[in-house]
C-alpha positions as CSV (number, residue, x, y, z in Angstrom):
1,M,113.0,202.0,63.9
2,N,111.2,204.2,66.3
3,R,109.4,203.0,69.4
4,I,105.9,203.1,67.8
5,S,106.9,200.9,64.9
6,V,108.4,198.3,67.2
7,L,105.3,198.4,69.4
8,S,103.1,198.0,66.3
9,I,105.1,195.0,65.1
10,C,104.8,193.4,68.5
11,V,101.0,194.0,68.6
12,L,100.8,192.5,65.1
13,V,102.8,189.4,66.0
14,M,100.8,188.8,69.2
15,S,97.5,189.1,67.2
16,V,98.7,186.5,64.7
17,L,99.9,184.2,67.5
18,I,96.5,184.5,69.3
19,A,94.6,183.9,66.1
20,G,96.7,180.9,65.3
21,Q,96.0,179.4,68.8
22,S,92.3,179.8,68.4
23,V,92.3,178.1,65.0
24,A,94.6,175.3,66.4
25,Q,92.2,174.8,69.4
26,D,89.3,174.5,67.0
27,V,90.9,171.5,65.3
28,K,91.1,168.2,67.2
29,N,92.7,165.1,65.8
30,G,92.5,166.5,62.3
31,F,88.9,167.6,62.5
32,R,87.4,171.1,62.9
33,S,84.7,171.0,65.6
34,S,81.1,171.9,64.9
35,E,79.9,175.4,65.7
36,N,76.7,173.6,66.9
37,D,76.4,172.4,70.4
38,G,76.1,168.6,70.7
39,W,77.2,167.8,67.2
40,I,80.2,165.5,66.6
41,V,82.1,165.8,63.4
42,N,84.2,162.6,63.4
43,V,82.3,159.4,62.4
44,E,84.7,157.3,64.6
45,E,83.7,159.3,67.7
46,A,80.1,159.1,66.7
47,Y,80.4,155.3,66.3
48,Q,82.0,154.8,69.6
49,L,79.4,156.9,71.4
50,S,76.6,155.1,69.5
51,E,78.0,151.8,70.6
52,K,78.3,152.9,74.2
53,T,74.8,154.4,74.4
54,N,73.0,152.0,72.0
55,K,71.6,155.1,70.2
56,P,71.5,155.4,66.4
57,I,73.5,158.1,64.7
58,L,71.6,161.1,63.1
59,A,73.8,162.5,60.4
60,N,73.3,166.0,59.0
61,F,74.8,166.4,55.6
62,T,75.0,170.2,55.4
63,G,76.5,173.1,53.5
64,S,76.6,175.3,56.6
65,D,77.9,178.5,55.0
66,W,76.0,178.5,51.7
67,C,72.9,176.2,51.8
68,G,69.8,178.2,52.5
69,W,67.6,175.2,53.4
70,C,70.4,173.9,55.7
71,K,70.3,177.3,57.5
72,R,66.5,177.2,57.8
73,L,66.6,173.6,59.2
74,K,69.1,174.6,61.8
75,A,67.2,177.7,62.8
76,E,63.7,176.1,62.7
77,V,64.6,172.7,64.2
78,F,68.1,171.9,65.3
79,N,68.5,175.1,67.4
80,K,65.2,174.6,69.2
81,P,65.1,173.3,72.8
82,E,62.5,170.6,71.9
83,F,64.9,169.1,69.3
84,K,67.9,169.3,71.6
85,A,66.1,167.5,74.4
86,W,64.8,164.8,72.0
87,A,68.3,164.3,70.5
88,A,70.0,164.0,73.8
89,E,67.7,161.2,74.8
90,N,67.5,159.4,71.4
91,V,70.4,159.8,69.0
92,V,74.1,160.6,68.5
93,L,74.4,163.8,66.4
94,L,76.9,163.7,63.5
95,E,77.5,166.8,61.4
96,L,79.0,166.3,58.0
97,D,79.7,169.7,56.5
98,Y,80.5,170.7,53.0
99,P,81.3,174.4,53.3
100,R,82.4,176.6,50.4
101,R,83.9,179.6,52.3
102,T,85.4,177.7,55.2
103,A,88.3,175.3,54.8
104,L,88.1,171.9,56.5
105,P,91.1,169.9,57.5
106,E,92.0,167.2,54.9
107,A,91.0,164.3,57.1
108,Q,87.6,165.8,57.6
109,K,87.1,166.5,53.9
110,K,88.1,163.0,53.1
111,Q,85.7,161.5,55.7
112,N,82.8,163.6,54.6
113,A,83.4,162.9,50.9
114,E,83.4,159.1,51.6
115,L,80.2,159.3,53.6
116,Q,78.5,161.4,51.0
117,Q,79.4,158.7,48.5
118,A,78.4,155.9,50.8
119,F,74.9,157.4,51.4
120,R,74.6,158.7,47.9
121,V,73.9,162.2,49.0
122,T,73.3,164.6,46.1
123,G,71.5,167.5,47.8
124,F,71.6,169.4,51.0
125,P,70.4,169.2,53.7
126,T,70.1,165.4,53.8
127,I,69.5,163.8,57.2
128,W,70.1,160.0,57.7
129,M,69.5,157.9,60.8
130,F,71.5,154.7,61.0
131,D,73.6,152.4,63.1
132,L,77.1,151.4,62.3
133,D,78.8,148.0,62.8
134,R,82.4,147.0,62.2
135,P,82.4,143.1,62.1
136,D,85.8,142.9,60.6
137,G,87.3,145.6,62.7
138,K,88.0,147.7,59.6
139,R,85.1,148.7,57.4
140,F,81.8,150.0,58.7
141,Q,78.5,148.3,57.8
142,I,75.5,150.6,57.7
143,Q,72.1,149.8,58.9
144,A,69.9,152.7,57.7
145,Y,66.5,153.5,59.2
146,G,65.6,156.4,57.0
147,K,66.4,159.8,55.5
148,T,64.8,163.1,55.2
149,G,65.7,166.7,54.4
150,Y,64.2,170.1,55.2
151,A,60.6,169.9,56.3
152,A,58.5,172.8,57.4
153,G,56.5,172.6,60.6
154,G,59.1,173.2,63.3
155,P,60.7,170.8,65.8
156,N,57.7,168.8,66.8
157,N,56.8,167.9,63.3
158,Y,60.4,167.0,62.5
159,I,60.7,164.9,65.7
160,A,57.5,163.0,64.7
161,N,59.2,162.0,61.4
162,L,62.4,161.0,63.2
163,D,60.4,158.9,65.7
164,K,59.1,156.8,62.8
165,M,62.7,156.1,61.9
166,L,63.4,155.1,65.6
167,E,60.5,152.7,65.4
168,L,62.2,151.0,62.4
169,K,65.3,150.6,64.5
170,E,63.2,149.0,67.3
171,K,61.5,146.6,64.9
172,S,64.9,145.5,63.5
173,V,66.2,144.8,67.0
174,N,63.2,142.7,68.0
């Protein structure tokens, strides 16, 4: 082997190792993290944060790499500062993704499939607001406050609809 071939092989091996590290860092406890700031992908983590903060969970059932309406909702609402500020104050964000071109870890695929079935989600995007409880320490019980999908009108219109769901939560507490 000549010197250039050895150097090329070393560069290739280093590239593969670096790429492998970035993929490994992207997966935490068997779940690939969301590409969207502030969104949790593990329902157990969302539940714990919800319990700690007394905020309901806002779950986004999405097809991030293929669903046109999901992409529009993200661009027109979820990525806007108004929504981000509202969400930080009012809810725990949970992203449940069903991509077609991106592989998810098995634990995440299983969790998402179970939640899709539990909430009877048949189309994307579907957004649910709910609280979870675990009275037996094993299975979750769901207290749902409402669902929606894509809605035109930008973040303020969307937030107004979500605020109605929050009012249902307040009424159920009182």
